[in-house]
N, CA, C and O of each residue as an XYZ file, in Angstrom:
500
protein
N     -27.653    100.724    121.282
C     -28.122    102.054    120.967
C     -27.085    102.728    120.077
O     -25.882    102.666    120.327
N     -27.588    103.368    119.039
C     -26.726    104.145    118.151
C     -27.368    105.513    117.980
O     -28.576    105.619    117.773
N     -26.558    106.552    118.068
C     -27.088    107.889    117.844
C     -26.013    108.780    117.249
O     -24.821    108.480    117.318
N     -26.462    109.886    116.662
C     -25.500    110.822    116.087
C     -24.719    111.489    117.205
O     -25.205    111.558    118.334
N     -23.523    111.979    116.920
C     -22.750    112.685    117.947
C     -23.447    113.984    118.357
O     -24.162    114.591    117.561
N     -23.236    114.393    119.579
C     -23.715    115.697    120.025
C     -25.079    115.726    120.671
O     -25.554    116.807    121.021
N     -25.735    114.591    120.847
C     -27.019    114.590    121.564
C     -26.759    114.776    123.052
O     -25.794    114.241    123.599
N     -27.630    115.541    123.699
C     -27.506    115.722    125.147
C     -28.864    116.021    125.755
O     -29.795    116.431    125.062
N     -28.963    115.810    127.059
C     -30.187    116.067    127.824
C     -30.047    117.429    128.488
O     -28.991    117.772    129.021
N     -31.141    118.206    128.446
C     -31.136    119.539    129.033
C     -32.525    119.831    129.568
O     -33.520    119.369    129.009
N     -32.595    120.593    130.643
C     -33.888    120.984    131.217
C     -34.520    122.093    130.376
O     -33.850    123.046    129.978
N     -35.809    121.953    130.115
C     -36.561    122.976    129.382
C     -37.861    123.225    130.122
O     -38.092    122.656    131.189
N     -38.711    124.075    129.559
C     -40.013    124.335    130.184
C     -40.877    123.082    130.212
O     -41.841    123.022    130.976
N     -40.558    122.088    129.406
C     -41.304    120.837    129.366
C     -40.699    119.772    130.267
O     -41.239    118.670    130.366
N     -39.600    120.079    130.918
C     -38.865    119.083    131.699
C     -37.616    118.698    130.950
O     -37.135    119.457    130.109
N     -37.086    117.538    131.240
C     -35.899    117.087    130.509
C     -36.247    116.832    129.053
O     -37.309    116.295    128.738
N     -35.333    117.226    128.164
C     -35.533    116.990    126.742
C     -34.223    116.638    126.080
O     -33.155    116.752    126.681
N     -34.316    116.210    124.839
C     -33.141    115.827    124.069
C     -32.808    116.959    123.095
O     -33.676    117.455    122.376
N     -31.547    117.353    123.089
C     -31.052    118.443    122.256
C     -29.870    117.961    121.439
O     -29.289    116.912    121.714
N     -29.524    118.747    120.430
C     -28.356    118.430    119.629
C     -27.366    119.585    119.653
O     -27.757    120.744    119.514
N     -26.108    119.278    119.826
C     -25.053    120.290    119.788
C     -24.626    120.575    118.349
O     -23.878    121.518    118.091
N     -25.105    119.755    117.416
C     -24.725    119.899    116.015
C     -25.963    119.976    115.133
O     -27.051    119.573    115.546
N     -25.799    120.492    113.922
C     -26.902    120.536    112.959
C     -27.290    119.116    112.552
O     -26.448    118.224    112.451
N     -28.598    118.933    112.319
C     -29.107    117.654    111.838
C     -29.940    117.949    110.596
O     -30.778    118.851    110.603
N     -29.711    117.197    109.546
C     -30.408    117.403    108.275
C     -31.633    116.505    108.162
O     -31.706    115.440    108.776
N     -32.594    116.963    107.358
C     -33.794    116.179    107.086
C     -33.387    114.803    106.561
O     -32.474    114.677    105.746
N     -34.079    113.786    107.042
C     -33.877    112.374    106.716
C     -32.698    111.732    107.439
O     -32.470    110.532    107.285
N     -31.940    112.507    108.229
C     -30.887    111.889    109.037
C     -31.517    111.014    110.116
O     -32.558    111.356    110.677
N     -30.884    109.894    110.396
C     -31.281    109.086    111.546
C     -30.618    109.698    112.768
O     -29.394    109.800    112.837
N     -31.434    110.103    113.728
C     -30.933    110.736    114.945
C     -30.495    109.679    115.944
O     -29.445    109.795    116.577
N     -31.317    108.648    116.074
C     -31.015    107.621    117.068
C     -31.740    106.324    116.709
O     -32.840    106.347    116.157
N     -31.113    105.206    117.029
C     -31.742    103.890    116.930
C     -31.773    103.334    118.348
O     -30.730    103.103    118.959
N     -32.968    103.126    118.860
C     -33.159    102.744    120.267
C     -33.645    101.300    120.387
O     -34.706    100.965    119.861
N     -32.888    100.444    121.069
C     -33.451     99.143    121.414
C     -34.627     99.366    122.374
O     -34.721    100.413    123.014
N     -35.493     98.405    122.465
C     -36.661     98.555    123.344
C     -36.735     97.422    124.353
O     -36.162     96.349    124.164
N     -37.458     97.695    125.427
C     -37.885     96.650    126.353
C     -39.369     96.479    126.093
O     -40.163     97.371    126.395
N     -39.744     95.350    125.540
C     -41.130     95.072    125.184
C     -41.873     94.480    126.374
O     -41.421     93.511    126.985
N     -43.007     95.069    126.690
C     -43.855     94.592    127.780
C     -45.114     94.017    127.145
O     -45.862     94.747    126.496
N     -45.362     92.716    127.320
C     -46.498     92.093    126.646
C     -47.841     92.661    127.107
O     -47.968     93.221    128.196
N     -48.808     92.499    126.258
C     -50.182     92.958    126.506
C     -50.679     92.503    127.876
O     -51.354     93.261    128.572
N     -50.354     91.285    128.265
C     -50.842     90.722    129.527
C     -50.229     91.393    130.762
O     -50.747     91.235    131.868
N     -49.122     92.149    130.584
C     -48.444     92.787    131.714
C     -48.469     94.306    131.653
O     -47.913     94.961    132.535
N     -49.102     94.886    130.629
C     -48.961     96.328    130.412
C     -49.647     97.194    131.467
O     -49.259     98.349    131.640
N     -50.639     96.684    132.171
C     -51.341     97.504    133.167
C     -50.436     97.932    134.318
O     -50.695     98.950    134.959
N     -49.397     97.182    134.581
C     -48.509     97.501    135.697
C     -47.799     98.838    135.488
O     -47.458     99.508    136.462
N     -47.573     99.230    134.254
C     -46.830    100.467    133.980
C     -47.559    101.698    134.515
O     -46.927    102.698    134.857
N     -48.878    101.624    134.584
C     -49.664    102.760    135.057
C     -49.509    102.999    136.560
O     -49.962    104.016    137.084
N     -48.880    102.074    137.232
C     -48.635    102.198    138.664
C     -47.200    102.632    138.957
O     -46.758    102.615    140.106
N     -46.479    103.020    137.905
C     -45.077    103.396    138.065
C     -44.802    104.743    137.402
O     -45.649    105.272    136.683
N     -43.620    105.290    137.648
C     -43.205    106.533    136.999
C     -42.938    106.327    135.511
O     -42.863    107.298    134.758
N     -42.797    105.097    135.089
C     -42.570    104.817    133.673
C     -43.803    105.094    132.817
O     -43.723    105.072    131.589
N     -44.945    105.354    133.461
C     -46.187    105.650    132.734
C     -46.002    106.765    131.712
O     -46.620    106.722    130.648
N     -45.177    107.752    132.003
C     -44.985    108.896    131.104
C     -43.955    108.631    130.013
O     -43.670    109.527    129.218
N     -43.400    107.454    129.952
C     -42.266    107.217    129.060
C     -42.415    106.026    128.113
O     -41.430    105.615    127.498
N     -43.597    105.469    127.980
C     -43.735    104.278    127.146
C     -44.358    104.594    125.786
O     -44.983    105.636    125.592
N     -44.168    103.669    124.863
C     -44.780    103.717    123.537
C     -45.709    102.526    123.398
O     -45.463    101.477    123.993
N     -46.766    102.672    122.625
C     -47.621    101.542    122.283
C     -46.962    100.840    121.094
O     -46.772    101.439    120.035
N     -46.619     99.575    121.281
C     -45.936     98.819    120.231
C     -46.978     98.353    119.205
O     -48.000     97.789    119.595
N     -46.745     98.574    117.916
C     -47.747     98.263    116.885
C     -48.206     96.810    116.839
O     -49.316     96.534    116.384
N     -47.383     95.887    117.295
C     -47.766     94.471    117.271
C     -48.392     94.006    118.577
O     -48.578     92.808    118.789
N     -48.719     94.955    119.456
C     -49.329     94.617    120.732
C     -48.382     94.856    121.892
O     -47.165     94.734    121.753
N     -48.946     95.194    123.023
C     -48.142     95.492    124.196
C     -47.613     96.921    124.144
O     -48.054     97.738    123.337
N     -46.670     97.194    125.013
C     -46.054     98.512    125.095
C     -44.549     98.320    125.219
O     -44.067     97.206    125.422
N     -43.813     99.427    125.092
C     -42.367     99.295    125.221
C     -41.759    100.559    125.807
O     -42.317    101.652    125.717
N     -40.606    100.369    126.403
C     -39.755    101.465    126.854
C     -38.583    101.515    125.886
O     -37.908    100.511    125.658
N     -38.349    102.698    125.320
C     -37.206    102.870    124.422
C     -35.972    103.185    125.261
O     -36.013    104.048    126.138
N     -34.895    102.494    124.993
C     -33.652    102.749    125.705
C     -32.900    103.890    125.022
O     -33.374    104.452    124.035
N     -31.742    104.223    125.549
C     -31.034    105.398    125.043
C     -31.820    106.643    125.448
O     -32.339    106.722    126.562
N     -31.902    107.601    124.551
C     -32.689    108.814    124.814
C     -34.146    108.645    124.377
O     -34.957    109.550    124.573
N     -34.481    107.503    123.793
C     -35.764    107.295    123.126
C     -37.012    107.695    123.873
O     -37.942    108.222    123.263
N     -37.068    107.466    125.166
C     -38.274    107.779    125.932
C     -38.235    109.176    126.543
O     -39.103    109.523    127.345
N     -37.243    109.977    126.176
C     -37.100    111.314    126.778
C     -37.453    112.445    125.805
O     -37.567    113.598    126.221
N     -37.626    112.131    124.522
C     -38.000    113.177    123.564
C     -39.350    113.765    123.940
O     -40.294    113.029    124.227
N     -39.444    115.086    123.940
C     -40.692    115.773    124.286
C     -41.614    115.897    123.080
O     -41.211    115.697    121.934
N     -42.878    116.238    123.384
C     -43.938    116.359    122.382
C     -44.021    117.766    121.797
O     -43.754    118.759    122.473
N     -44.398    117.820    120.526
C     -44.786    119.073    119.870
C     -45.744    118.746    118.736
O     -45.597    117.720    118.072
N     -46.736    119.622    118.507
C     -47.599    119.472    117.341
C     -46.862    119.915    116.074
O     -47.342    119.688    114.963
N     -45.703    120.544    116.243
C     -44.852    120.934    115.123
C     -43.471    120.299    115.325
O     -42.490    121.001    115.569
N     -43.401    118.971    115.220
C     -42.165    118.257    115.530
C     -41.086    118.478    114.467
O     -41.372    118.850    113.329
N     -39.857    118.242    114.870
C     -38.756    118.257    113.914
C     -38.177    116.844    113.720
O     -37.203    116.651    112.993
N     -38.798    115.875    114.384
C     -38.379    114.478    114.257
C     -39.612    113.586    114.369
O     -40.667    114.009    114.841
N     -39.453    112.356    113.929
C     -40.537    111.383    114.056
C     -39.954    110.041    114.454
O     -38.768    109.771    114.260
N     -40.819    109.207    115.016
C     -40.372    107.859    115.365
C     -40.859    106.882    114.305
O     -41.930    107.043    113.721
N     -40.047    105.877    114.081
C     -40.385    104.792    113.166
C     -40.196    103.505    113.953
O     -39.152    103.297    114.572
N     -41.197    102.649    113.929
C     -41.105    101.372    114.629
C     -40.458    100.351    113.696
O     -41.004    100.050    112.634
N     -39.315     99.822    114.079
C     -38.643     98.761    113.334
C     -39.069     97.448    113.979
O     -38.466     96.990    114.949
N     -40.118     96.855    113.421
C     -40.704     95.657    114.013
C     -39.791     94.442    113.885
O     -39.800     93.569    114.753
N     -39.008     94.378    112.819
C     -38.124     93.228    112.612
C     -37.006     93.164    113.646
O     -36.597     92.081    114.066
N     -36.512     94.339    114.056
C     -35.376     94.386    114.977
C     -35.742     94.828    116.393
O     -34.861     94.976    117.240
N     -37.040     95.041    116.658
C     -37.501     95.523    117.967
C     -36.742     96.777    118.385
O     -36.128     96.827    119.451
N     -36.798     97.786    117.522
C     -36.143     99.064    117.775
C     -37.076    100.205    117.411
O     -37.990    100.050    116.601
N     -36.831    101.343    118.018
C     -37.485    102.581    117.623
C     -36.408    103.465    117.011
O     -35.349    103.683    117.600
N     -36.703    103.967    115.821
C     -35.762    104.824    115.110
C     -36.310    106.252    115.159
O     -37.483    106.482    114.867
N     -35.461    107.200    115.527
C     -35.835    108.617    115.548
C     -35.198    109.259    114.323
O     -33.977    109.252    114.168
N     -36.049    109.820    113.445
C     -35.567    110.407    112.201
C     -35.906    111.886    112.136
O     -36.954    112.312    112.623
N     -35.022    112.664    111.536
C     -35.211    114.104    111.381
C     -36.179    114.390    110.232
O     -36.005    113.868    109.130
N     -37.207    115.224    110.488
C     -38.150    115.603    109.428
C     -38.104    117.099    109.114
O     -38.680    117.538    108.119
N     -37.428    117.881    109.951
C     -37.172    119.307    109.709
C     -35.750    119.578    110.187
O     -35.322    119.034    111.205
N     -35.028    120.406    109.466
C     -33.641    120.699    109.850
C     -33.583    121.175    111.300
O     -34.414    121.971    111.738
N     -32.596    120.678    112.031
C     -32.416    121.008    113.445
C     -31.093    121.740    113.598
O     -30.051    121.274    113.137
N     -31.152    122.897    114.254
C     -29.955    123.717    114.472
C     -29.272    123.316    115.775
O     -29.909    122.744    116.660
N     -27.976    123.615    115.899
C     -27.289    123.349    117.170
C     -28.001    124.047    118.330
O     -28.375    125.216    118.223
N     -28.184    123.329    119.430
C     -28.845    123.882    120.612
C     -30.356    123.775    120.588
O     -31.012    124.175    121.550
N     -30.926    123.247    119.520
C     -32.381    123.133    119.382
C     -32.864    121.807    119.971
O     -32.204    120.776    119.840
N     -34.023    121.855    120.620
C     -34.600    120.629    121.169
C     -35.160    119.768    120.043
O     -35.736    120.278    119.083
N     -34.986    118.467    120.173
C     -35.544    117.506    119.226
C     -36.902    117.081    119.760
O     -37.008    116.587    120.883
N     -37.944    117.273    118.950
C     -39.321    117.058    119.387
C     -40.046    116.104    118.451
O     -39.839    116.125    117.237
N     -40.907    115.258    119.037
C     -41.745    114.344    118.261
C     -43.206    114.623    118.592
O     -43.509    115.236    119.616
N     -44.106    114.176    117.730
C     -45.540    114.347    117.951
C     -46.092    113.077    118.588
O     -46.169    112.036    117.935
N     -46.474    113.159    119.856
C     -47.003    111.992    120.562
C     -48.363    111.543    120.027
O     -48.750    110.390    120.216
N     -49.092    112.446    119.361
C     -50.460    112.141    118.941
C     -50.525    111.318    117.668
O     -51.587    110.800    117.322
N     -49.411    111.188    116.968
C     -49.431    110.472    115.703
C     -50.254    111.184    114.652
O     -50.766    110.554    113.727
N     -50.386    112.498    114.787
C     -51.133    113.293    113.813
C     -52.624    113.388    114.080
O     -53.360    113.965    113.279
N     -53.080    112.829    115.196
C     -54.510    112.882    115.543
C     -54.775    114.212    116.245
O     -54.248    114.453    117.331
N     -55.587    115.078    115.635
C     -55.759    116.443    116.142
C     -56.490    116.519    117.484
O     -56.237    117.440    118.261
N     -57.378    115.586    117.770
C     -58.131    115.650    119.033
C     -57.630    114.635    120.058
O     -58.372    114.227    120.952
N     -56.380    114.237    119.924
C     -55.769    113.280    120.853
C     -55.780    113.843    122.278
O     -55.432    115.005    122.488
N     -56.176    113.024    123.251
C     -56.163    113.455    124.657
C     -54.848    113.025    125.298
O     -54.432    111.870    125.204
N     -54.206    113.995    125.952
C     -52.915    113.741    126.589
C     -53.085    113.571    128.090
O     -54.083    114.009    128.662
N     -52.124    112.946    128.717
C     -52.108    112.718    130.163
C     -51.352    113.812    130.879
O     -51.097    113.708    132.079
N     -50.982    114.885    130.146
C     -50.233    116.002    130.698
C     -50.721    117.281    130.034
O     -51.390    117.238    129.002
N     -50.384    118.412    130.631
C     -50.735    119.698    130.041
C     -49.803    119.974    128.867
O     -48.582    119.957    129.019
N     -50.376    120.227    127.708
C     -49.584    120.463    126.505
C     -49.120    121.925    126.512
O     -49.935    122.843    126.599
N     -47.810    122.125    126.419
C     -47.222    123.468    126.328
C     -46.954    123.733    124.853
O     -46.251    122.968    124.192
N     -47.512    124.807    124.352
C     -47.342    125.112    122.914
C     -46.201    126.043    122.663
O     -45.931    126.392    121.513
């Protein structure tokens, strides 16, 4: 796992979230997260665990848990970061898409830009 200095976990109205103690500029890589890949044939088991709220759908099939802070970033329809799937290295990269100020929560869009996406939790705007 590699990440910029100053990332920390803090409680917010959404639960635990990832914050930065330092400014982050657009296009900066915030974090590179190794993953634990769960094959398609085993993915149903995750729905019986607390990990259900923390997985990503891997583009090549199956699901994954991002290590580091990767599975803790909260959702927003107005994110300041995005995830990029690095299929060659089995990593998830978190990149800044809007300038982030010190003390600001780092947020990603879980819907992938789909406006009518159904969530498994109550969305706080």
